[in-house]
N, C-alpha and C positions, 0 to 999 in steps of 0.2 A: 580534546578541546572542551572547555567548559560549555555547559548546555546553552547558556545565553549567547554564546558566540557561534553556535552551529546554525547553518542554513537549513539543514535537514536533521532528522533524528540520529541518534547514536547507531541504530541498527538499520539504516536506510539502504534499501536494495534498488538497483536499477530495474525498471519495469519495461520489458520489451514486448512488442507486438510484431512478430516476424523478426525482421532485422532492424526495426525502427525503435528508437528510444522514445517512449510515450510518457514516462513519468518516473518518479521515485516513491518508494513506499517504505514506511517504518512499521515493522511488525516484529513481534517476538512471542515466544511461547511463555504463557503465564497461567498458572493454576488450571492446567489441562485444556486451555483454549489457545488459539492463535489470536493474540491481541493485535488488532490493526489500529495503530495510533494515528497515522496520517498518510495521505496520498497527495503528492505534488505533481500535477501534470506539467509536461514540458511546454515551452512556448508554442503556440499554434495548435495545441492538441485540445480537442473538445471531449469532455467526459459525458457523452450522451448516454441514454438509457442502455443501448446495446453494448457499448464498451463497458459500462459499469456492471452489467450482467455477466459478461465474459470474465471480468476481473473477479467478481464474486465467486463464479464457478471455479476459477483457478485457485483462489484462496481456500476454498473448501477442499480441493484436491491436495494442496500443500498441507493443510491442517491434518488430513488423514495420514499423509506421508510422515508427518511429525508425531503421530500418535495422539493428536488432539481431538476433542469432541467436535470442533468446528471453529470458524472464525467468529470473533467478537469485535464489533466495530465501536470505537470510542466516539463520543459526540464530536461533531465537527471534523471527522476524519478526512473528508474531501476538502483540500485546501484550494485557494485561488490560484489561477494561472499567474506566473511571474512575468507579465508583459509590460 
């Protein structure tokens, strides 16, 4: 699908917290880093400090698993709730 018609990014993954879908994240490996382009929370999900810290730790773990130096967050990577 052309980029301008996508609701989420080309590489968007579902983001689970236990068995609950809390968002979608667009990330990819680029130049030795895990590039995090965007995070879209699901309706009714707050991205408070604690949740963002847990997401950051998990992204660091994924970066290590992928052989990356760590995550790199693009400006404006946390998007608005779609309510």
